[in-house]
Phi, psi and omega in degrees: 000128179285167181297320179297319180293321179298317182298315181298321179292321179299322181295338184274348179281151177291153179260041181266159170301146184271106177283155183276308180188152177304144183305325182294354174282342174286113179213164185299338183271003178289133183286161178300321178302315184292321174300320178294325177292312181304316179296323180294314181297317177297332188263006177288138179285174189296317182296312176300325180298317178302314182290323177301316183294316178301312180295321181293316182297325177288325182274358190292342177298339182291342179278356185294335180281359181289140188304329185286345185249354186291343180266351183285142176197162171262143181289122180306318183292324179291323177300315183299317180295317181295310181300317181297327180287335180272342186297323180298328177281323184264342181302312179294328179292322180293318183292320175298319179296320181301327181288341183270301179185165179297325183291317176294326179292324178295323178296318176295315181295325172302314180301319179294320179292321177300317181289329177289316177300320181295322175292324184283327182276072175296174181299320181288329181284323176295317178298319178303309180298319179292329176298315178291318179301311183295325180291325176292318186294314177305321176293318178299325183293339179266005182250197188238007181278082189306312184297317180291321176304309183298316182302310184294324179292316184293317182295319179297324182294335177274336190289343178263359180275110181308327187279353177265105181291139181288350179284359173250005175273114185303326180299318179288311181301331174298322179291321181294313182293328177295315180293326180291320177294327175298321178295317179298321178295318178297323174300318180297320175294320179295316180302315179297325176294326174306313183300315179296321181296320183287328176295318181299323183278353178072034176242167178286152179274093174217165184294326179300312183290325182296308184294322180300318179297320180294333181272003182242089187304318182294314180293321178297319180301317183296316183288320179302319181291322182288337176268356182059046178284141177283163174304321180299319177293322175294323180294321182294323177299314174304313180300319181296322176294324178296320176298322177299322176296315181299316180297319181296315180294326176297317177295320177299313182300320183281353178086014179279348178246121182277107184208084180279089183270335185263147181291164178298316178302314179302317183289327179294310179299321177299312181299321178296320178297318180294316177301313177302316181296315183288329177294312181299329181264007175050058179280343187301126177080008179212161174279138182290153177285157181304323183287327176292314179301321178293329182289323177292324177298314178298322177298314185290322177293322178292327175295322178294316180298324179293322186281323194272066175291166176304323175292321178290327179292326181293318179296318181301319177300316178293323174301320179291320176298315178299310182297319179298318181296320179294320182291320180296320173302328179274356178086018183278126181285343178290355177308318183289335175294317181297322179295324179294320179292324178294318182291340184262003183300329183265006182281330178223167180292151188301322180289347176258001181281112183297326182295311181298318181298308180301317184294321180291315181294316178300323179286324174298323181289321181293319176297318180294322182291327175294319179293320178296323178292322176298314177301318184293322180294320178296321178295319176295323178293318177301318182293317183296323180296318180295319179297318178301318182296320179293325181291329185281343182287000000 
């Protein structure tokens, strides 16, 4: 762990006095070694205590082999749901961090994991963990392993501190990483089943065929039956196709996908409304407040509802069909995703359609970047003109 990462973790720790152990842990069965360790921990000064806590939290994973903790685990499916829910927030942050350094990427991932662990550690789950931990600690207090007793005591003194996120406790993050690895392994198995399904269907292994297959329940059911797929495996395949759509919409939202679905007039009117909103709220030179940002989201969704009349929606579907055909001709595997988005346009109201929202935001971003580039070129042309005038004098 780098110095910077250690400092970040220290900032997350509570600034409370470091207690040694709850009073009810003092009992006649406690060993002399345990009593000595308790006295040592209680007598540690503030600076040493801070260092001691940090080291204990990092070393806590070594306690995982204790019998009282061996059965604790996170449900892999729950980990998957929580992490997927956080990805829209963290994906752009992770990409930005990756461009900076591996250390910055690890820092952002640590933040994601802290938030994920906090969501996973419900009241019941914390109680389950603490029951095992406290049983382990009581056993250790009756023994002679001073180093392990000290480690367990210091970590336990932090687990009740509300300001200390459990996502920085190595013992807890080990359980999280194991569940995450299980999810990845299951995805790899599922992907291999995709290949078998496509082979069984007699089609090439590519995203277009795969997604087309996933959209055909009868055909998929026949192939799944021939491969003896479990209902869980079939559900995971459907879920994986949904994740592909989410990833596609995220790229569309950030402007990384060129898909100009809205007309020039629609974009001009939308940009005017956005500019009026941001000017009225004096956004220049500062970050918007959460309620202001939510207000802009509501404005854009209302704008989508206004534009997407039944007639305009039909035109949009035709535009998506044309774009999908063009992408397919160019060999873009995302062509199948466009068809799925086209087919889903009527499933929810336009203002609630995440694809339309992402497409609008992405096109606004692209238009703004193009405008900025044009302004920059004009500035350069003007500068070159002035330089030329000076040279002619």
